[in-house]
PLY file of the C-alpha trace (Angstrom):
ply
format ascii 1.0
element vertex 134
property float x
property float y
property float z
element edge 133
property int vertex1
property int vertex2
end_header
160.35 -88.13 -17.26
160.35 -87.44 -20.95
162.28 -90.51 -21.78
160.06 -92.70 -19.74
157.13 -91.22 -21.52
158.47 -91.47 -24.95
159.84 -94.75 -24.24
155.88 -95.63 -23.26
154.50 -94.33 -26.26
157.28 -96.10 -28.62
156.08 -99.28 -26.97
152.53 -98.71 -27.09
151.63 -97.33 -30.55
147.82 -97.62 -30.58
148.06 -94.99 -27.61
150.56 -92.72 -29.43
148.28 -92.71 -32.48
145.31 -91.77 -30.31
147.06 -89.11 -28.37
148.52 -87.58 -31.63
144.57 -87.65 -33.06
143.50 -86.14 -29.86
146.10 -83.17 -30.20
145.45 -82.42 -33.67
141.63 -82.19 -32.73
142.53 -79.72 -30.16
144.85 -77.72 -31.97
142.20 -77.59 -35.15
139.60 -76.48 -32.87
141.75 -73.46 -31.55
142.24 -72.38 -35.09
138.73 -72.77 -36.05
137.75 -70.55 -33.19
140.40 -67.96 -33.98
139.29 -67.93 -37.65
135.62 -67.19 -36.14
136.76 -64.54 -33.89
138.83 -62.78 -36.69
135.84 -63.03 -39.25
133.61 -61.61 -36.55
135.64 -58.90 -35.73
136.61 -58.02 -39.30
132.73 -58.16 -40.07
132.36 -55.45 -37.14
135.08 -53.31 -38.65
133.66 -53.48 -42.06
130.42 -52.39 -40.96
131.72 -49.49 -38.69
133.81 -48.46 -41.97
131.16 -48.67 -44.28
127.75 -47.62 -42.54
129.13 -45.55 -39.75
132.33 -43.31 -41.65
134.64 -44.55 -39.60
138.45 -44.27 -40.91
140.41 -47.60 -40.99
143.26 -46.10 -38.95
140.87 -44.66 -36.69
139.48 -48.20 -35.78
143.18 -49.51 -35.31
144.09 -46.66 -33.13
140.78 -47.19 -30.81
141.78 -51.02 -30.59
145.33 -50.08 -29.77
143.84 -47.43 -26.77
141.77 -50.14 -25.76
144.44 -52.78 -25.45
146.55 -50.13 -23.61
143.60 -49.19 -20.98
143.05 -52.80 -19.94
145.82 -52.63 -17.43
144.86 -49.21 -16.22
141.35 -50.75 -15.78
142.90 -53.96 -14.03
144.69 -51.77 -11.44
141.85 -49.36 -11.03
139.20 -52.04 -10.53
141.64 -54.16 -8.08
142.43 -50.96 -5.98
138.87 -50.16 -5.67
137.85 -53.69 -4.66
140.61 -53.57 -1.93
139.16 -50.31 -0.88
135.57 -51.74 -0.65
136.89 -54.67 1.48
138.33 -52.36 3.86
135.61 -49.84 4.00
132.80 -52.30 3.53
132.05 -53.10 7.43
133.92 -56.28 8.05
135.50 -56.85 11.17
138.27 -59.76 11.87
138.58 -60.37 15.78
140.10 -63.38 17.90
137.90 -65.34 20.22
138.85 -68.21 22.30
141.89 -68.88 19.57
139.24 -68.77 16.72
139.23 -66.03 14.03
136.06 -64.74 13.54
134.72 -62.57 10.36
131.81 -60.25 11.36
130.07 -58.85 8.40
127.87 -55.85 9.94
125.92 -55.15 6.41
124.36 -59.02 6.78
124.53 -59.11 10.58
126.33 -62.47 10.61
129.57 -63.83 11.80
131.87 -66.67 10.59
134.52 -68.83 12.13
137.30 -68.51 9.62
138.66 -71.97 10.21
135.17 -73.43 9.82
134.66 -71.38 6.73
138.03 -72.41 5.05
137.04 -76.19 5.77
133.81 -75.67 4.23
135.46 -74.19 1.31
138.04 -76.88 0.94
136.07 -79.55 0.40
133.80 -80.80 -2.28
131.17 -82.44 -0.29
128.55 -79.76 0.93
128.29 -79.21 4.76
125.97 -77.80 7.11
126.46 -73.97 6.82
124.68 -73.52 10.26
127.52 -74.77 11.93
129.58 -72.05 10.37
127.45 -68.87 10.81
127.22 -67.72 14.46
123.86 -66.12 15.24
124.12 -62.79 16.58
0 1
1 2
2 3
3 4
4 5
5 6
6 7
7 8
8 9
9 10
10 11
11 12
12 13
13 14
14 15
15 16
16 17
17 18
18 19
19 20
20 21
21 22
22 23
23 24
24 25
25 26
26 27
27 28
28 29
29 30
30 31
31 32
32 33
33 34
34 35
35 36
36 37
37 38
38 39
39 40
40 41
41 42
42 43
43 44
44 45
45 46
46 47
47 48
48 49
49 50
50 51
51 52
52 53
53 54
54 55
55 56
56 57
57 58
58 59
59 60
60 61
61 62
62 63
63 64
64 65
65 66
66 67
67 68
68 69
69 70
70 71
71 72
72 73
73 74
74 75
75 76
76 77
77 78
78 79
79 80
80 81
81 82
82 83
83 84
84 85
85 86
86 87
87 88
88 89
89 90
90 91
91 92
92 93
93 94
94 95
95 96
96 97
97 98
98 99
99 100
100 101
101 102
102 103
103 104
104 105
105 106
106 107
107 108
108 109
109 110
110 111
111 112
112 113
113 114
114 115
115 116
116 117
117 118
118 119
119 120
120 121
121 122
122 123
123 124
124 125
125 126
126 127
127 128
128 129
129 130
130 131
131 132
132 133
């Protein structure tokens, strides 16, 4: 694959130049956005140190603690969401070979196959066919 792409780019120099220019613009844009983020964060840190009496080491330690706590938050949030989904009044049942999802809080039932096919298409479908009235 690489050799065919390389051969194609060598044969079509104009396309090669355009691709190189596009890649350069993308890299420059990413670097500019990283510098903007760094400038904003350094300005926030400067304000915290200058006006609010924080120590630079204290800010660095808080940043390290925040990055370490993100994995803890992700695991707890994922566990909490799974518990809510399990205890949230959802009922899966099989009727006539179809899987039906009942949501007690909303008072509606969905045919799982119809719902998945509707979600998988780009064109909007008639959602009334998917919802089973109770």
